[in-house]
Structure formats: structure tokens, C-alpha cells
C-alpha positions in Angstrom: 68.5 201.3 -32.7 66.3 204.0 -33.5 68.4 206.9 -33.1 70.0 208.1 -36.1 73.1 210.6 -36.4 72.2 214.0 -36.7 74.6 217.3 -36.0 74.9 220.8 -33.3 73.2 223.0 -36.2 70.3 220.0 -37.8 67.0 222.2 -38.1 64.6 219.7 -37.7 67.1 219.0 -34.2 66.7 222.6 -33.5 63.3 222.6 -33.2 62.9 220.0 -30.7 65.8 221.7 -28.8 63.9 224.7 -28.6 61.4 222.9 -26.5 64.2 222.0 -23.9 64.1 223.7 -20.4 67.8 224.1 -20.7 67.8 225.9 -23.8 69.6 229.6 -23.9 68.6 231.1 -27.0 65.9 229.8 -28.5 66.0 229.9 -32.2 69.4 230.1 -32.3 70.6 227.7 -35.0 73.1 225.5 -32.8 71.7 223.9 -29.7 75.0 221.9 -28.4 77.7 223.5 -25.9 81.2 224.1 -27.8 83.4 221.4 -28.3 83.0 217.7 -28.5 79.6 216.6 -29.3 77.6 213.3 -30.9 73.9 214.6 -31.3 71.2 211.6 -32.4 67.5 212.0 -33.1 64.5 210.7 -33.9 62.0 211.0 -37.0 61.3 213.6 -39.1 60.1 215.9 -37.5 62.0 214.8 -34.9 60.3 213.1 -32.1 63.6 213.1 -29.5 66.7 214.1 -29.3 69.8 213.2 -27.6 73.2 215.2 -27.3 76.5 213.9 -25.4 79.0 215.9 -24.9 82.8 215.5 -24.0 84.2 218.5 -22.8 87.9 218.9 -22.3 88.9 218.3 -18.8 90.7 221.2 -18.0 87.6 223.7 -19.0 85.1 221.6 -16.4 84.4 223.2 -13.3 82.3 220.5 -11.7 83.1 217.1 -9.7 82.5 215.2 -12.7 85.2 216.7 -15.0 86.3 214.2 -17.7 83.1 212.4 -17.9 81.0 212.4 -21.3 77.8 214.8 -20.5 74.0 213.9 -21.5 74.0 217.2 -22.1 70.8 217.3 -23.5 67.8 214.5 -24.0 64.3 215.6 -25.1 61.0 212.6 -26.1 57.8 213.4 -27.3 56.5 210.2 -27.9 60.0 208.4 -29.5 59.5 205.3 -27.3 60.2 204.6 -23.2 62.4 207.1 -21.8 64.9 204.7 -20.7 64.7 202.6 -23.7 65.8 205.6 -25.8 68.2 206.5 -23.2 70.4 202.9 -23.2 70.6 203.1 -27.4 71.8 206.3 -27.0 74.3 205.5 -24.6 75.0 202.3 -27.0 75.6 204.5 -29.7 78.0 207.0 -28.0 79.8 204.3 -27.0 80.0 203.1 -30.3 81.0 206.8 -31.6 83.4 207.2 -29.1 84.6 203.3 -27.9 87.5 205.6 -25.3 85.1 205.4 -22.6 86.2 207.9 -19.9 86.4 206.3 -16.4 84.2 208.8 -15.0 81.2 206.9 -17.7 78.4 209.4 -18.3 76.8 212.2 -16.1 73.6 214.3 -16.7 72.3 217.3 -14.5 68.7 217.8 -13.7 67.1 220.9 -12.7 64.7 219.9 -10.4 62.9 223.0 -9.9 61.7 223.2 -14.1 61.0 219.5 -14.2 57.5 218.5 -13.5 58.2 215.3 -11.8 57.5 214.4 -8.1 61.0 211.6 -9.1 63.2 214.0 -11.9 65.6 211.9 -13.4 63.4 208.7 -12.9 64.1 207.7 -16.1 67.8 208.1 -16.4 67.4 206.1 -13.0 65.7 203.8 -14.4 68.2 203.1 -17.4 70.6 202.6 -14.9 72.2 206.3 -13.9 72.5 207.0 -10.2 72.6 209.9 -8.2 75.9 210.8 -6.9 75.2 214.5 -5.7 74.1 218.1 -6.6 76.3 221.0 -8.5 77.2 224.2 -6.8 73.6 225.3 -8.1 71.7 222.8 -7.1 71.5 220.3 -9.6 71.0 216.5 -9.3 73.9 214.6 -10.8 73.5 211.1 -12.4 76.2 208.8 -13.3 76.5 206.1 -15.6 79.5 204.1 -15.2 81.0 202.1 -17.7 80.6 199.1 -16.1 76.9 199.6 -16.6 76.9 200.9 -19.8 75.2 198.9 -22.9 76.9 197.3 -25.2 78.0 199.8 -28.5 75.9 200.1 -31.0 76.1 202.1 -34.4 73.1 204.6 -34.4 71.6 205.0 -38.1 73.7 206.6 -40.3 77.0 206.2 -38.9 79.5 204.7 -41.6 81.0 201.0 -40.3 84.6 200.6 -40.5 85.8 198.4 -43.2 88.3 197.1 -40.9 87.4 194.9 -37.6 87.2 196.7 -34.5 87.4 195.6 -31.1 84.2 197.6 -29.0 83.3 196.5 -25.5 
């Protein structure tokens, strides 16, 4: 496991978040949407950043309400992106053992990604294209049965009691 636990206002992580195409307020202390979140980073200075959001279903307006959202992933030389994605999903499963039936989704803005195959690293990590949002973002989904085994990120306090993790 290369990922270490971070948080929504970690300034080491924020500098990397500021370079992500989805960043709305560059320089703002917090870089994560409101609500439940799980933030991971690799390195100091950060070379990779991952944010899983788990918005409450009643506030979501897309077809995958209730799913975990990868709301940010940026890799600047921390390793193979598809491997980092699988590790981040494993850490998310460890952190939140109650996996939603829709698993995890992410949205890719094909107009802002310089690739002939946008979302390729997610697809290589097991995500499947499942449609588009109303605004035209490509939706990629990883169902629970295709997720890697749960594994703790660096810095997560492990339980003193035995916990069964699927």
C-alpha cells in the first residue's frame, strides 16, 4: 500500500489538487466536496492524490446516486495509475466496509483530458463505461464484485478487535 491517509484541507495535498482540471477554487484551503470523504496522498510533496466522496443519496442528481464517487485523482509520477486506483479503492473499502450496491463511479470530462482514450487508467483498473451525465461527462463504474480486497492505507488506525472485511 502506497497511499497514506490525508484530509480535506491538507495543504500538501491541496497543492496537487490545485493542478487537477476539476478544481473550482484554486488556492482554497479545502479541495473536497461537502459531505463524507476519504482523502489519500502519496509523498511529501504529494505526487498522487485520491478523493473518495460518499454523498448522501437524496442530494445526488445523477443516475448513480448512492455510489462512492472518485471525485479527484491526480498522479504526478507516483506509479502506474491503474495500480494506484486499485490500491485507493482497496483503502476505501477498508475505511467504509459497507460498500454501496452501485460500487464506485467517476466522471471524466473528455474535453479537459488530453487522451485519445479518456479514462483509460480507470478502465485498466476494472471500471466500465456506463453512460454519460446530462452535462456530457463520461461515467465509469466499478461494481463491488470487481473491487480489490480491502486494505488499510498508511496511517489508518487498525481495530484492536477482529473485523471481517470482504
